[in-house]
N, C-alpha and C positions, 0 to 999 in steps of 0.2 A: 741379528740386528732388527730392531723394531723400526717400522716406518710409520710416519704420520701423514695423514692426508690433509693438505691445505685446501679449504673450500675455495672453489672458483668463484669468480664474480657472479656467474650465473646462479650458483648454489645460494649465494648470499641474497640475490634478488628474489629467488623463489621463496627462501625463508622469510624475507621481509614482506613479500606479498601474502604469504600464509598468515603471518602475524597480524598484518593489516586487516585481512578478511576476518580473522578471529576477533580482533578488537572491535571492528565495526559491527560485527554480528552481535557481540555482547551488548554494545551500546543500543543498537536497534531493539534487541530483545528486552532490555530494561525499559525502554520507552514504551514498547508494545504492552509489556506487563503492567506498567503504571496506568496506561489508558484502559486496558482490559479490566483492571481492578475497579476503576471508577465506574465502568459500565456494569460490572457485576453488582456493585453496591446499588445501582439504579435498577437492577433486575432485568438487564438487557442481555440476551444471549449473543455469543459471537456470530452465530448465523444471522441473527437480525442485524447486527452491526455490519456484517459483510454485505448484506442486501442493501442496507442504507448507504454504505460507502459506494457500492456500484451505481446506485441511483443518483447519488451526489455527483459522481464523476461522469456519468454517461446519460443522465436524464431518464425520463420515464422509459420503461421497457415493457415489451409484450411478455405475458406470463410464460409462454413457451421458451423465450430467450433466457429469462431468469432461471428457469428450470435447467436449461442446458449449461449455463454458467455455473450453477450450483452443483451440477453433476447429479441432479435428482430427477425423478419422474415429475410429470406435470402435476399429478395428484399430490405428491409430497410437497412440491413448491406451493401448490394452492393452500395446503395446510399451514405452511410457514407464513404465507401472506395473510391468511385468515387471522392468525394470532397477532400478526403485526397490525392489521387493520383494527382489530378489537382494542389494541393498545393506543390507537391513534397515530401510529408511526408511518403508515402508508394509506393511500387511497387507490381504489380501482376506478378506471375511467374507460368507458366504452368508446370504440372508434365509430364515428358516424359513417354509415354506409357499409360497415362490416361488423355485424354483431358477434362474429366468432372471435374477434380479437379484443382482448382486454389488456389495457396498459396499466402498469403499476407505477405510481409516482410517490415520491416521499412527501410527507406533510411537513409543515414548519417545525412541529415537535420532533419529528424524526431527524430532520436536518440539524436541529439544535443538539441532539444527542451526539451526532457525528462531530459537530463543532466542539462539544464539551470534551470528547475523547482526544481530539487533536489539540485542544487547548492545554490539556495536562502535559502533552508531549512538548509543546512549545514553552510552557512554564518551566519544566524540568530542564530543557535544553538551555533556555535563557539563563536560569540560575547556575547551571553547570559552567556555562561560558564565562560568567563573571569570576569564576575561580581561576581562570587562565590569565597569564601575564599578557602584556601587549605583544611581546615577541611570539608567544605561543599562539595567540589569536591570528597573528599575521601568517605564521606557518600553516595553521589550520585552514585559513581562507585560501591560500595558494594551493594546498594539497587538495582541498575540496573542489576547486576549479579544475585542477588537473585531472582528478578522478572523474568528474562529470564529463569533461571533454573526451576522455578515454572511453567512457561508457557510451557516449553518443557515437563515437567512431566505431566501436565494436558492434553496437546495435545496427548501425547503418551498413555494416559490412555484410550482414546476412539477415535482413528484416524478416524474411520468410521463416527463418529458424527461431528467432527470438520473440517476435511480436505478433499479436493478433491483428485482425483487420482494423479494429477500432484503435485510434491513437490514444495514448495515455493522456489523462486530463491535466496533468501538471505541466503540459506544454513541451517538456523536454522528452527525449527518448521516444519520439513518435516515428511511425513509419514514414520514410521520406517519400515525397510525391514523385 
């Protein structure tokens, strides 16, 4: 006699969670790709974009800290910043009273590139949302709010595991005080 296994409610939840993660991953990847392609057409490398994004969200940074974040030596980071400075994307600023410290800050042109890449994402997202019905939009808004709250709860449960010392710039998902 052949037996069949009926999936439990927990199995269905796991499958739904996996499908949700995959779907969200595909959507985020498509948005990243669209933004990346726009930057490539402008001749901006992903490393330069990464540095500019860090500077946008965390403000000017010492060269040594940028090197650490990039996982590069200070000399490699200096080369990256040299090329970015030549293109007018960043400036170096000395710290009064400590000539050893050099801060890197984004220029208006550098920040405009970050905005341009983020704009393509919001344009695509806005256009995609117009394709959804009112009911679909309502369900999406509720699901997004639920997901955001669950992420906040998860991150707050073990901030030392998930988060760096600096809070995220978008305001949510920051290390609790």
